[in-house]
N, C-alpha and C positions, 0 to 999 in steps of 0.2 A: 422299557418304554418302546413302543412301536416307532420305527424310524420315520422322520418327517419326509413326506414325498417332495419331489422337486417342484411340483405345482404349488405347494403350500409353504415352501421354505423361506421365501423372500419376504422379510418384514422391514418396514420403515419405522424407525424410532425418532420421534420429534419432541425435543425438550430443550429449553434454553439453559438448563443447568448441566454443565459438562460432566459432573460427578454422576448424575442420574443416567445420562446417556451412556457413559462408560460402563456403569453397573448393568444396565439393561442389555447392552451389547454383549457383555461377558456371559450373563445368564442365558441369553438366547442362543449363543454359540454352543454352550454346554448342552442345551436341549436339542441341538441338531438343526437350528435355523441358520439362515444366511442374512444377518441383519445389516442394514445401512442406517446412518444417523444423519439428522438435520437439526440445526440449532434453532430454527424458527419455521413458521408456516411458509414463508416465501421460499426458503431453501427447499422445503419439502415439496412444494408445488413443482419446482424445477426438476427434482429427482423423479417425481411421479410421471412427468411428461417424457422422461428418458427411459424408464424401465417399468416393468409390471411388478406390483407388490400385492401379494395376497392379503396382507393385513397391515394396517397403519396403527401404531401405538403412540398416541399423542397426548401431551400435557394440554390442559384446557386453558391455563392462564399463562400467556407468553406476551412479550413486547410485540407491538404491531398487531398483525392478524392473530386472533386467539384460536383456541382449539375448536370451538363450535363453528367458526367460519371455515376452518380447514375441513371439518366434518362435512359441511354443506358442499364444499368444493369437490370432495371425494365422491360423495353420493351423486352429484350431478354428472361428473365426468367418468367415474370409475365405479359403476354400481356393483361390480362383482367383487370389489375389495372390501374386506371387513375393517371396521374402525373401533378400537378400544380407547376410551377416554380415561386419562389419569388426572386427579385433582387433589390438592391439599386443602381445598375449601369446600368441604362436603356440605356445609350449611348454606353456601351461596349457590352451588350447582347441584341441585337435587338429582337423585338417580332417575326419577321419573322424567324430568325435563330433558336429560341427556339422551335417554333411550327414545323418547318421543322425537327428538331431533334426528334420529337415524343411527345412533351408535349401536354397535353389537353388544358391548358390555361396558362396565364402569368399574374403575379401581381407585380406591382412595390412597393418598399418601399419608404417612410414609408407607412405602410398598412392603407388602408381605410376600416373600419369595414363593412360599408354598401356594398362596392364593393366586399369585400371578401365573405360576406354572399350570395350576389346575384349570384356570380360566382359558389360558392359551391353548392347552391341549383339547379342551372341550370345543373351543371354536374351530380348531384345526380338524377335529373329528367331524363336526357338523359340516364344515366346508367340503370334506371328502364325500360325505353322504349326499350333499346337494349336487356336487360335481358328478357323482355316479348317476344320480337321478336325471340330471340334464343330459348325460350321455345316453342313458337308456331311452329318454324321450326322443332325443335326436335320432337314435338308431331306429326306434319305432316309426318315427315320421318318415325316415328314409325308406323303410320297408313298406309302409303304406303308400308312399309315392311310387315306389317301384311296382307294387301290386296294381295300383291304379293305371300306371302306364302300360303294364302287361295286359290288363283287361281291355284297355282302349285299343291296343295293338291287336289283341285277339278278336275284338268286335270288328275291327277294320278287315281283318283277314277273313272272318266268317261272312261279312257283308260282300266282300269281293268274290269269295268262293261261291256264295249263294247266287250272285249275279252270273258267274261263269256257268254254274250248273243250270240256271234258268235258261241262259242262252243256248247251252248245249241241248237241253231237253226240247226247246223250241225247234232247233235245227233238226233234231232227231225225229220229232213228230212230223215235220215237213217232209223229211226224207222217206219216212214210213208211208205217209199218205201218198207221196209221189210213186213209191214202189208199188203200193196197192193199185194205184191208178194204171200204172204201166202193166201190171199183171192182168188187170181186168181188160185192158185194151188188147193185150196179147191173146187172152182167152177168146175174146170176141172175134178177133181176127182169125184165129185158128178155126173157131166154130163156123164162121162165115165161109172160110175156105173149104171146110169139110162139107158144108151144105152145097156149095157150088159144085163140088166133085161128086157127091153122092146123089143129089136130087135127080140129075139126068139119068144116072144109073138105075135108081129105083123106078123112075118113070118107064124105062125100057123093060125092067124086070116085070112090071105090072102086066105086060102083054103076054109073058111067056111062063110065069110061075103061078102056082096055086095061091089063092087069096090068103089061106092060112099062113103059108110061109112068108108071103109079103107082109102080113101084119106083124109077124115075129121080127122080120127085118126092120120094119118101121119102128117097132118098140125099142129094139136095140139101138137103132139110129137115134131115137129121141133121148134115150138114156146117155149115150155117148156125147150127144150134143149138149146136154145139161152139164155133164161133168166138165166139158171143155169151156163152156161159156160162164161157168160159175153160178148157174141158176139152180143148183141143187136145193133140196128142201131147206127151208129156214130152220127147221128143227131136225137134228140128226135122228134118224130112225134106224133101229136095229132090225132091218128087214132081211130076210133070206133072199138069195138070188131069184127064186121063183116068186116070192112075194113082191119083189121089186118089179118083175115083169107084169104081174097082175096090177100093181099100183099104177104103172105107166099106162096100161091099156084102159084102166078105169078112167084115168085122166083124159084119155082120148075120146071117151064117151061110149066105149063098147059095153054091151051088156054081159052078164055072166055067161050066157050061152055063146055069144060071139067070142068071148075070151077063151072059153073051153075049147071051141073049135080052132081058134088060132094057136093055142098051145097044146092041142091034142090031149086034153084032159076032160074029165067029166064035170058037168055043172056043179055036182055036189062038192067036188074037190075045190072048184073055184070059190064056192060059197064058204068053204072052210078057210081058204086063204083070205077072203074078204073079212071074215070074223077076226082072224089074227091081226090083220091090218088095223081094224077098228080098235082092238085092244091096245095095240102099240101106239096108235095115235091118241088114244084116250077117249074114244067115243063110247059112252055107256048107253046112250039112248038109241034104240034101234030105229027110231023114226028119223034120226038125223041123216041127211043125204050125204053119203060117202063121197060121191063125186065132187060136190060143192066144197066139202072139207078138204079134199085133196088139192083142189085149186088154190087153197090158202098156202100150200107148201111150194107152190110154183115159184 
């Protein structure tokens, strides 16, 4: 027989007949239980209030409070304790009535030792199964509670981190915008300084250098000024250095002949460069004014 666990070992025997109490105490000890005995329901109530009993084995007919009243008391105050009722008046206390009152099982007197042992062992086994089930439920509830708390904590951390990142991104955007503004201010300042330095110089050169050289210098000056001021074409163009010169001179309003003269090239060569610029800009219609289109890149 499997040993009785400590959780199930304590049984309270309640019977007004000392012979039956002694007999049951002896049988229960042989089975591995730790029995206590009470001569009546009132004594049993005092023992129940002082210690925990997994099972109460009580006679139903006793002087004073009877076994059914004791059963009701146990069910009301100690719902985890099982109650087995014994009676020698089977015709008076029907099995169905006792079980409906809350008893776990029912045994008739005179007691049959084998029946008693079998029923007690079954009850103890069922108590072990229920206890294990309650433990599993409690463990699962604890795990679910821990998971819920972990999810709540994670949500709090995610919310806090999201707020931090949002604040950081906002600050970064402000910093980048300010940096771009400062860079633009610096480019404009450099461009203006360059104009202040070169414009008088170019005005002086206009009196002593050929017009072709002056146009080339002005084109170079315009390109450099664009680079410094940040006013380069809105669309990046893969122009060759010569095409860039032609591009800038077209923007100034020079004709192909004037550009050819300024760059010491033939008009046919300039026309070839104009065609390449048209292709790179994406002008397929020959009627489209190249100068007006180039202004869009300013």
